[in-house]
Structure formats: C-alpha cells, structure tokens
C-alpha positions as CSV (number, residue, x, y, z in Angstrom):
1,X,-202.0,-123.8,-103.2
2,X,-198.7,-123.8,-101.1
3,X,-196.1,-126.9,-100.7
4,X,-197.5,-127.1,-97.8
5,X,-200.7,-127.9,-98.1
6,X,-199.3,-129.9,-101.1
7,X,-198.0,-132.6,-98.0
8,X,-201.3,-132.4,-96.7
9,X,-203.6,-133.5,-99.6
10,X,-201.1,-136.1,-101.4
11,X,-201.9,-139.0,-99.0
12,X,-205.3,-140.4,-97.9
13,X,-207.0,-139.9,-94.6
14,X,-209.4,-141.3,-92.2
15,X,-211.0,-138.5,-89.6
16,X,-212.7,-141.0,-86.4
17,X,-215.7,-139.2,-85.4
18,X,-216.3,-137.0,-88.9
19,X,-219.5,-135.9,-87.7
20,X,-218.4,-133.8,-84.7
21,X,-218.7,-129.8,-84.7
22,X,-214.6,-130.2,-85.0
23,X,-213.4,-132.8,-87.3
24,X,-216.5,-132.1,-90.4
25,X,-214.9,-128.3,-91.0
26,X,-211.5,-130.0,-91.2
27,X,-212.6,-132.3,-93.2
28,X,-214.3,-130.3,-95.7
29,X,-210.8,-128.0,-95.5
30,X,-208.9,-131.0,-96.8
31,X,-211.2,-132.3,-99.1
32,X,-211.7,-128.3,-100.5
33,X,-207.7,-128.7,-101.1
34,X,-208.0,-131.9,-103.1
35,X,-207.0,-134.5,-100.2
36,X,-209.2,-138.5,-99.7
37,X,-210.7,-138.1,-97.3
38,X,-213.2,-141.4,-95.3
39,X,-214.2,-141.5,-92.1
40,X,-216.7,-143.0,-89.4
41,X,-218.6,-142.1,-86.6
42,X,-220.8,-144.0,-84.0
43,X,-223.6,-141.0,-84.4
44,X,-224.0,-142.6,-88.1
45,X,-223.8,-145.8,-86.7
46,X,-226.7,-145.1,-84.3
47,X,-228.7,-143.9,-87.2
48,X,-228.7,-140.2,-85.4
49,X,-228.6,-137.2,-88.1
50,X,-228.7,-139.3,-91.1
51,X,-229.5,-136.4,-93.8
52,X,-225.6,-135.1,-92.4
53,X,-224.0,-138.2,-93.5
54,X,-225.9,-138.3,-96.8
55,X,-224.8,-134.6,-97.5
56,X,-221.1,-135.7,-96.8
57,X,-221.5,-139.1,-98.9
58,X,-222.9,-136.8,-101.2
59,X,-219.7,-134.4,-101.2
60,X,-217.4,-137.0,-102.1
61,X,-217.0,-138.2,-98.7
62,X,-216.1,-142.4,-97.9
63,X,-218.4,-143.4,-95.5
64,X,-217.5,-146.6,-93.0
65,X,-219.3,-148.1,-90.1
66,X,-217.5,-147.4,-87.0
67,X,-215.6,-151.2,-87.0
68,X,-212.3,-150.6,-88.5
69,X,-212.9,-151.4,-92.2
70,X,-212.3,-147.7,-93.5
71,X,-208.0,-148.3,-92.3
72,X,-206.7,-150.2,-95.4
73,X,-203.2,-149.2,-95.1
74,X,-200.4,-147.5,-93.6
75,X,-200.4,-144.4,-96.3
76,X,-203.6,-143.3,-94.3
77,X,-203.6,-140.4,-91.6
78,X,-206.1,-141.2,-88.8
79,X,-207.1,-137.8,-87.2
80,X,-208.8,-138.6,-83.7
81,X,-209.6,-136.6,-81.3
82,X,-207.2,-137.1,-77.8
83,X,-210.2,-138.3,-75.9
84,X,-210.9,-141.7,-78.3
85,X,-210.1,-144.5,-76.4
86,X,-207.5,-147.0,-77.5
87,X,-210.0,-149.9,-78.1
88,X,-212.2,-148.4,-80.8
89,X,-211.4,-150.4,-84.2
90,X,-210.4,-147.9,-85.9
91,X,-207.1,-146.9,-83.4
92,X,-207.0,-151.0,-83.1
93,X,-206.1,-150.5,-86.7
94,X,-204.4,-147.8,-87.3
95,X,-201.4,-149.0,-84.8
96,X,-201.5,-152.1,-86.5
97,X,-200.8,-150.4,-89.9
98,X,-198.4,-148.1,-88.3
99,X,-200.4,-145.1,-89.6
100,X,-199.8,-141.8,-88.5
101,X,-202.2,-139.9,-86.3
102,X,-203.1,-136.9,-85.1
103,X,-205.5,-135.3,-83.0
104,X,-207.7,-132.6,-84.2
105,X,-206.2,-130.1,-82.9
106,X,-202.4,-130.8,-84.4
107,X,-203.8,-131.3,-87.9
108,X,-206.0,-127.8,-87.5
109,X,-203.0,-125.4,-86.5
110,X,-200.9,-127.7,-89.6
111,X,-203.6,-126.3,-91.6
112,X,-204.0,-122.9,-90.8
113,X,-199.8,-122.4,-89.9
114,X,-199.8,-123.3,-94.0
115,X,-201.9,-120.6,-95.2
116,X,-199.4,-117.5,-95.8
117,X,-202.1,-115.3,-93.5
118,X,-204.1,-116.8,-90.8
119,X,-206.3,-114.8,-88.4
120,X,-206.2,-116.6,-85.1
121,X,-209.6,-115.6,-82.3
122,X,-209.0,-116.9,-79.1
123,X,-210.6,-116.3,-75.3
124,X,-212.8,-117.9,-73.1
125,X,-216.6,-116.8,-74.9
126,X,-217.4,-115.7,-78.1
127,X,-214.6,-116.9,-80.6
128,X,-217.3,-119.1,-82.5
129,X,-219.2,-115.8,-83.3
130,X,-216.2,-113.7,-83.6
131,X,-214.4,-116.0,-86.1
132,X,-217.8,-116.0,-88.3
133,X,-218.1,-111.9,-87.9
134,X,-214.6,-112.5,-89.3
135,X,-214.7,-114.4,-92.1
136,X,-217.9,-112.8,-93.5
137,X,-216.0,-109.0,-93.1
138,X,-212.6,-111.2,-95.1
139,X,-215.3,-112.5,-97.3
140,X,-217.2,-109.7,-98.1
141,X,-214.1,-107.8,-98.7
142,X,-213.0,-110.1,-101.5
143,X,-210.5,-111.8,-99.8
144,X,-211.8,-115.3,-100.3
145,X,-211.0,-116.6,-96.6
146,X,-210.4,-119.9,-95.7
147,X,-213.0,-120.0,-92.4
148,X,-212.4,-122.6,-89.6
149,X,-215.5,-122.5,-87.1
150,X,-217.0,-124.7,-84.9
151,X,-220.5,-123.4,-85.5
152,X,-222.4,-123.9,-88.8
153,X,-222.7,-119.9,-90.1
154,X,-225.5,-119.4,-91.5
155,X,-224.3,-116.7,-94.2
156,X,-222.5,-119.1,-95.6
157,X,-225.2,-122.6,-95.4
158,X,-227.5,-123.2,-98.3
159,X,-229.6,-125.9,-99.6
160,X,-226.8,-127.8,-100.9
161,X,-224.4,-126.9,-97.9
162,X,-226.5,-127.3,-94.6
163,X,-223.7,-127.5,-92.1
164,X,-221.3,-124.9,-93.3
165,X,-219.5,-124.5,-90.0
166,X,-216.0,-123.7,-92.8
167,X,-215.9,-122.1,-96.1
168,X,-213.0,-123.4,-98.2
169,X,-211.1,-120.4,-99.9
170,X,-208.8,-119.9,-102.6
171,X,-207.4,-117.1,-100.7
172,X,-204.3,-115.9,-98.8
173,X,-206.8,-115.8,-95.1
174,X,-207.1,-118.8,-92.6
175,X,-209.3,-117.5,-90.1
176,X,-210.1,-119.9,-86.8
177,X,-210.6,-120.1,-83.8
178,X,-208.6,-121.5,-81.6
179,X,-209.3,-123.4,-78.2
180,X,-207.5,-122.7,-74.7
181,X,-208.8,-125.6,-73.3
182,X,-206.7,-128.4,-73.9
183,X,-203.3,-126.4,-74.7
184,X,-203.7,-126.2,-78.1
185,X,-203.4,-122.8,-78.9
186,X,-199.5,-123.2,-78.2
187,X,-200.0,-124.3,-81.7
188,X,-200.8,-121.9,-83.8
189,X,-198.3,-118.9,-85.5
190,X,-201.2,-116.1,-86.3
191,X,-200.5,-113.4,-88.1
192,X,-203.4,-111.6,-86.4
193,X,-204.0,-112.7,-82.9
194,X,-207.6,-111.5,-80.9
195,X,-208.4,-112.2,-77.9
196,X,-212.2,-111.1,-76.4
197,X,-212.1,-112.2,-72.9
198,X,-210.0,-114.1,-70.2
199,X,-212.2,-116.3,-68.0
200,X,-212.0,-119.4,-65.7
201,X,-213.3,-122.1,-67.6
202,X,-211.0,-125.0,-67.8
203,X,-207.4,-124.3,-66.9
204,X,-206.7,-122.0,-63.5
205,X,-205.8,-118.4,-64.1
206,X,-201.9,-118.5,-64.6
207,X,-201.6,-121.2,-67.1
208,X,-204.3,-118.9,-69.0
209,X,-202.2,-115.8,-69.2
210,X,-199.1,-117.9,-69.8
211,X,-200.9,-118.9,-72.9
212,X,-203.1,-116.1,-73.9
213,X,-199.3,-114.2,-73.2
214,X,-197.7,-116.4,-75.6
215,X,-200.0,-116.4,-78.1
216,X,-200.3,-112.5,-78.3
217,X,-196.7,-112.8,-78.6
218,X,-196.5,-115.0,-81.8
219,X,-198.3,-112.8,-84.2
220,X,-197.7,-109.9,-85.9
221,X,-200.2,-107.2,-84.4
222,X,-203.2,-108.4,-81.9
223,X,-207.0,-107.0,-81.6
224,X,-207.3,-107.0,-77.6
225,X,-211.0,-105.9,-75.8
226,X,-209.4,-103.0,-73.0
227,X,-212.9,-103.7,-70.8
228,X,-211.7,-107.3,-70.0
229,X,-209.3,-106.6,-67.3
230,X,-207.4,-110.3,-67.9
231,X,-206.7,-109.1,-71.8
232,X,-205.6,-105.8,-71.0
233,X,-203.1,-106.4,-68.6
234,X,-201.6,-109.3,-71.9
235,X,-201.0,-105.9,-74.2
236,X,-197.6,-105.8,-73.3
237,X,-197.0,-109.0,-75.0
238,X,-198.4,-108.2,-78.4
239,X,-195.7,-106.2,-80.8
240,X,-198.4,-104.4,-82.2
241,X,-201.9,-103.3,-81.2
242,X,-205.3,-103.1,-82.4
243,X,-207.9,-102.4,-79.2
244,X,-211.4,-102.2,-78.2
245,X,-214.3,-101.8,-76.0
246,X,-217.1,-99.9,-75.1
247,X,-216.5,-98.8,-71.4
248,X,-212.6,-98.2,-71.8
249,X,-211.4,-94.6,-73.2
250,X,-208.1,-95.8,-74.0
251,X,-210.0,-98.2,-77.6
252,X,-209.0,-97.1,-80.4
253,X,-212.1,-98.8,-81.6
254,X,-215.3,-98.4,-79.6
255,X,-219.1,-98.1,-79.3
256,X,-221.5,-95.2,-78.1
257,X,-225.5,-94.4,-78.2
258,X,-225.8,-98.3,-77.8
259,X,-229.6,-99.5,-78.5
260,X,-230.6,-103.0,-77.8
261,X,-234.0,-104.3,-79.5
262,X,-234.9,-107.9,-79.1
263,X,-233.5,-109.5,-81.8
264,X,-231.2,-107.0,-83.1
265,X,-228.3,-104.3,-81.7
266,X,-227.8,-100.6,-82.8
267,X,-224.7,-98.7,-82.2
268,X,-222.0,-95.8,-83.3
269,X,-218.3,-97.6,-83.6
270,X,-215.9,-94.5,-82.7
271,X,-212.6,-95.0,-84.4
272,X,-210.5,-93.1,-82.2
273,X,-207.5,-93.2,-84.5
274,X,-209.1,-90.5,-87.2
275,X,-212.4,-89.7,-85.1
276,X,-214.6,-91.0,-87.8
277,X,-217.9,-93.0,-86.3
278,X,-220.1,-95.4,-88.2
279,X,-223.4,-96.2,-88.0
280,X,-223.2,-99.9,-87.0
281,X,-226.6,-102.3,-87.5
282,X,-226.3,-105.8,-85.8
283,X,-229.3,-108.5,-86.7
284,X,-227.8,-110.6,-83.8
285,X,-228.9,-108.9,-80.3
286,X,-227.4,-108.9,-77.0
287,X,-224.8,-106.4,-75.4
288,X,-221.9,-109.5,-75.7
289,X,-222.8,-109.4,-79.7
290,X,-221.6,-106.1,-79.5
291,X,-218.3,-107.2,-78.2
292,X,-218.3,-110.1,-80.8
293,X,-219.1,-107.1,-83.7
294,X,-216.4,-104.7,-82.2
295,X,-213.7,-108.0,-82.0
296,X,-214.3,-108.9,-85.9
297,X,-213.8,-105.2,-86.6
298,X,-210.2,-104.8,-84.7
299,X,-209.4,-108.1,-86.1
300,X,-209.8,-107.5,-90.0
301,X,-208.9,-103.9,-89.6
302,X,-205.6,-105.4,-88.0
303,X,-205.7,-107.5,-91.7
304,X,-206.0,-104.7,-93.7
305,X,-209.9,-104.3,-94.1
306,X,-210.8,-100.3,-93.5
307,X,-213.6,-99.8,-90.3
308,X,-216.0,-98.2,-92.5
309,X,-215.7,-101.8,-94.6
310,X,-216.4,-103.9,-91.7
311,X,-218.8,-102.5,-90.1
312,X,-220.7,-102.6,-93.2
313,X,-220.2,-105.6,-93.9
314,X,-221.5,-107.0,-90.2
315,X,-225.1,-105.7,-91.3
316,X,-226.0,-108.8,-93.6
317,X,-224.3,-110.7,-91.0
318,X,-227.3,-113.5,-89.6
319,X,-225.5,-115.2,-87.2
320,X,-224.5,-118.9,-86.2
321,X,-227.1,-121.9,-86.1
322,X,-227.7,-122.7,-82.4
323,X,-226.4,-119.2,-81.3
324,X,-228.9,-117.7,-80.0
325,X,-231.2,-118.9,-82.9
326,X,-234.7,-117.7,-83.5
327,X,-236.3,-121.1,-84.9
328,X,-240.0,-119.0,-84.8
329,X,-243.1,-117.9,-83.5
330,X,-245.9,-120.0,-82.8
331,X,-249.4,-118.9,-84.3
332,X,-250.7,-118.5,-80.1
333,X,-247.4,-115.8,-80.0
334,X,-244.5,-118.4,-78.0
335,X,-241.4,-117.7,-79.6
336,X,-238.9,-120.6,-79.6
337,X,-235.2,-120.0,-79.8
338,X,-232.5,-122.5,-80.2
339,X,-229.1,-121.7,-77.7
340,X,-226.0,-123.7,-77.7
341,X,-225.9,-122.3,-74.0
342,X,-224.0,-125.4,-71.7
343,X,-222.0,-123.6,-69.2
344,X,-222.1,-121.1,-66.9
345,X,-220.8,-117.9,-68.9
346,X,-223.2,-118.5,-72.2
347,X,-226.1,-119.4,-70.4
348,X,-226.0,-116.5,-68.5
349,X,-224.7,-113.9,-72.2
350,X,-228.1,-115.7,-73.4
351,X,-230.2,-115.1,-70.0
352,X,-229.5,-111.2,-69.7
353,X,-230.3,-111.1,-73.1
354,X,-234.2,-112.7,-73.0
355,X,-234.4,-110.9,-69.6
356,X,-233.1,-107.0,-71.7
357,X,-236.6,-107.6,-72.3
358,X,-240.3,-108.5,-71.4
359,X,-242.2,-111.4,-71.4
360,X,-241.7,-115.0,-69.2
361,X,-238.6,-117.1,-69.7
362,X,-239.3,-120.8,-70.3
363,X,-236.1,-122.1,-70.3
364,X,-235.3,-125.9,-71.4
365,X,-231.6,-127.5,-70.9
366,X,-230.3,-130.6,-71.9
367,X,-227.0,-131.1,-69.8
368,X,-224.1,-132.1,-72.4
369,X,-223.3,-135.1,-70.4
370,X,-222.7,-136.1,-66.5
371,X,-219.2,-135.1,-65.9
372,X,-219.2,-131.6,-66.8
373,X,-223.2,-131.2,-64.8
374,X,-221.2,-132.5,-61.4
375,X,-218.2,-130.1,-62.4
376,X,-220.4,-126.5,-63.0
377,X,-223.5,-127.9,-61.3
378,X,-223.5,-125.1,-58.6
379,X,-222.5,-122.5,-61.0
380,X,-224.8,-123.7,-63.5
381,X,-228.2,-123.4,-60.6
382,X,-226.3,-120.1,-59.5
383,X,-227.0,-118.8,-62.6
384,X,-230.4,-119.5,-63.6
385,X,-232.3,-119.1,-60.6
386,X,-230.4,-115.2,-60.4
387,X,-230.5,-113.9,-64.2
388,X,-234.5,-115.3,-64.6
389,X,-237.0,-113.9,-62.4
390,X,-239.9,-115.1,-60.7
391,X,-242.4,-115.7,-63.0
392,X,-240.0,-117.6,-65.5
393,X,-239.3,-121.4,-64.9
394,X,-236.4,-123.5,-65.8
395,X,-236.9,-128.0,-66.9
396,X,-234.0,-129.9,-67.1
397,X,-234.0,-133.8,-68.9
398,X,-231.2,-136.2,-68.1
399,X,-228.2,-135.4,-69.7
400,X,-227.3,-136.6,-72.8
401,X,-225.8,-140.0,-72.5
402,X,-223.8,-141.9,-75.7
403,X,-222.7,-144.9,-73.7
404,X,-219.5,-145.1,-71.3
405,X,-218.6,-146.0,-68.2
406,X,-219.5,-142.4,-66.7
407,X,-221.2,-141.9,-63.2
408,X,-224.3,-141.2,-63.6
409,X,-225.3,-140.5,-59.7
410,X,-225.6,-137.0,-60.0
411,X,-227.8,-136.1,-62.3
412,X,-230.5,-133.7,-63.2
413,X,-232.4,-134.1,-60.2
414,X,-229.6,-132.4,-57.8
415,X,-229.6,-129.3,-60.4
416,X,-233.2,-128.6,-59.7
417,X,-232.6,-128.8,-55.8
418,X,-230.0,-126.2,-56.0
419,X,-231.8,-123.8,-58.1
420,X,-235.0,-124.0,-56.0
421,X,-232.2,-123.7,-52.6
422,X,-231.0,-120.3,-54.6
423,X,-234.1,-119.1,-55.1
424,X,-235.8,-120.1,-58.4
425,X,-238.4,-122.0,-59.7
426,X,-237.5,-125.4,-61.7
427,X,-238.7,-129.2,-62.5
428,X,-237.0,-132.0,-63.8
429,X,-239.1,-134.2,-66.3
430,X,-236.4,-137.0,-67.3
431,X,-237.2,-137.9,-70.5
432,X,-237.0,-135.1,-73.2
433,X,-239.8,-135.7,-74.9
434,X,-241.9,-135.2,-71.9
435,X,-240.3,-132.1,-71.5
436,X,-241.7,-131.0,-74.9
437,X,-244.9,-132.3,-73.3
438,X,-245.0,-130.2,-70.5
439,X,-243.4,-127.0,-72.3
440,X,-246.8,-127.5,-74.3
441,X,-249.0,-127.4,-71.3
442,X,-247.6,-124.5,-69.6
443,X,-246.7,-122.2,-72.4
444,X,-248.5,-118.7,-73.0
445,X,-248.7,-115.8,-75.4
446,X,-246.0,-113.4,-75.5
447,X,-243.7,-116.3,-74.0
448,X,-240.0,-117.3,-74.9
449,X,-238.7,-120.6,-74.6
450,X,-235.1,-121.2,-75.1
451,X,-234.1,-125.1,-75.5
452,X,-230.2,-125.1,-74.1
453,X,-227.7,-127.4,-74.5
454,X,-224.3,-128.6,-76.3
455,X,-223.2,-132.0,-77.9
456,X,-226.7,-133.3,-79.3
457,X,-227.5,-131.9,-83.0
458,X,-230.6,-133.2,-82.4
459,X,-231.5,-130.7,-80.0
460,X,-232.5,-128.2,-83.3
461,X,-234.7,-131.0,-84.2
462,X,-236.0,-130.4,-80.7
463,X,-236.8,-127.3,-80.9
464,X,-238.7,-127.3,-84.8
465,X,-241.1,-130.2,-83.2
466,X,-242.2,-128.1,-79.9
467,X,-242.4,-124.9,-82.0
468,X,-244.7,-127.0,-84.8
469,X,-247.0,-127.9,-81.2
470,X,-247.4,-124.6,-79.9
C-alpha cells in the first residue's frame, strides 16, 4: 500500500448517503484498504432495500440513522455529495465539530491518483459498461485491479457480494469511470485516458471540448473513438494514442463481420497495426456494446494487455445489473428486461437494441425526478415516439419523488401528450403498481417488456415481481 493510501486509511470516515450508487463503491474501496467507515442513508431510515444495508453491516460498516448521531468527533471526514443540503443533521454536526468534508468526486479522485496505474474511462455514454469490461479484462490478465463503477458488475457479484459496484484489488491498476457532468474529470491524473464519445448531456460543447481535451492531455496514453467526430477532433491533445472505431478505416483497432443477435453479438476485431484478427463473442447485445468492447480492448491494450487476451476475456463478460439486464421469460413467452435508461441517449440505445429484432415492445418508464423530466421531456418523447413502432406502447408512471421542495406541476402526463403528438402510442398510469397490472392485462406471447428508470433500486424488484405475474 502506498503512503498516500495510508493517509486515507489512518482516520475514520463517515458517508452521508452510503447506499447511493456513487457512494457505496467508494466506501467499499476505503474499507478494503483498512479504513474505518461509518455512514447513514435516508433510504435505510425509510425501510427501502433493507438487504443492501444488512449486507453492509455484515461487512463491518457502522450504520446510523440520518440524525447526526454518527458524527462523533473532529477526526472524522464527512463524505457528502455537493447536492446534500446544509440542513441535513450530519452536515450540521460535522460543521460544529469542524470535520473535514469531501465530495464523492474529490474522494474518488484522491483514491484514483494514489494508485500507481490509473485507467480513467470518460465520455457521455457507456462509461459504466466500458469500466466493467476493462476491469474484467485486467482481472482476467492477472493484474488484480481495483475497479470503481457506478453500477453492479455481474461478473464480480456473488451471494456474499450482491452489490459489487466496486472490486478491491491489490495490484497497481485502478480502473474508474470519470464524470464530466460536475467538472470533476479535471481532478484525475490518469496513466491511460479513454474517451468513447462526446455529446451534449449536462454542459455546452465548448465546455466539454475543454474538459475532455485537458483530460486526454494529462494521460500518458489515450484510447479514443475515431467514429465520434467530436472525440476524434480532440486527438491532438493526446501524448500517445490507441485508436478504435467501426466505420473509420484509420482506427488501429477496428471491427468487421458484425452479427447482432437478440441477446448477443459477434464480430471480428482487427488490429491494423500487426494485421491480426480476433473472433469476438459478446454476451451483451447491441451495436453500442461493440463500441464499448472496442473501447475496453483499446484501454487494456494501452495498459499493456494484448488485443488477443482482451478479446478472449470479453467472451465471459456478462454485463452490468440494470444495463439491458434480461430478468427472464415467462411461461407464456413474455420477456422482461431491466434497464437503467433514463436520458434520451441511453433510452435510444436500449430501444434500438430491442427493435433490431421482431416482436412488440412494451416500454415502461419511471422518470427519475420532476426536474430532469421538465428539462428533457421533448427529446425523451421524441425518442420514445420515433424508435418504437405502431404496435408498441409506452407506459409512464409518476416520477420518483423522495421528498423535498421540487416543482411537481410538470409530470408524466405531459410526456404522454408529447409522445402522442409525435405519433407514438403512450399511456399514463400514475401508480407504479397499477402500471404492472396494466402490463399484465395487455402483454401477449412474444412481447418484450422493458422496465426503464434510474436512481431507484426497487425497479429491479418491480421487474422481478412483474415477470412472476406474467
């Protein structure tokens, strides 16, 4: 363990919102390095996902109610996202004690930069999958990496580690996704930087070009997607390059003979540097996953793993929880898929994967908040209307609401109106339970039901219960 790691583990930590998808893996990594970690979570106090918190307690995390009682002295560092209000009891107590405070992003960057060999995965879409794939290749190659992901990696999940959104390794490699939405990408000093795509999500293109260009400039080697015009234009910022792409003939790592199946994909990976070719078999479907695979192969290659070994490892990559995650097929022939789709880009990729094969699609969507719904309602409605056919149907329930002062006047009814205006078929059913009943009513053999939404672990339970009813 490096001395930087010792500094991180020599004092106690307290996580406000320890069950969150970004917090949990960081807590696991700190604990894995020997730190004392405590935390609280509003979801635990409200009785949501009790099995997750029971698992954390079984690992030796000290969990407290979110009432400030877990903050006991100035030596604790409080980890709280920037969005946490100053009125939260932990924040109040930490201020009284004069505890240092770190954001999720600052802590992740500190852990990442303390590792001898950091591989940072950036881009607007696909980061979690590329991180999972790269981490799996590195594990397969014997590098014993630490992996930080925002999603549960099914390859590392097991009955005693059901929420494996992190892997704690003893090797030099640290693989992490890095986020541009809050500007924290500027904090990382990677040996290998990966850039899959650049598109508008949270920031203007000017800002994104600056952030991603600097990101490439700080790395020893960059792996970039030449098929994405914005990404390719940033190539001059990189010190050294490994390039990938499907359509670009200049890409060092390319792909041919692509065959898309309903739940898999095969292709030939071409290494134009030594004219070798390698048969790739992916257990995750969709053309976007071929891009993710090429990004991971390029990333691992930039870190010293051969293309042949990377391609072989990906043959046993089984994907991430809630990323086109096939829950099962009912006796009557209805398939249920659990998916994290929540913005136009991600929903578009999911629907494109479904529509590449015959069969009706019933798309259920639970918006992840009133704010995001207001912001991207038009684009969202357009994707749902255009990607789905005349026989397909979208069903929306009310947005997820965890309390607070958000404006709730613009909800799911508006999206249904917009979908219909764009020529699509949609229904608004306020309660999620009633949506399940409605889906059971209309589902027919051969239908695919996709359950979409973010920031709510109970959607997976909803998908499993729905399958049982079908």
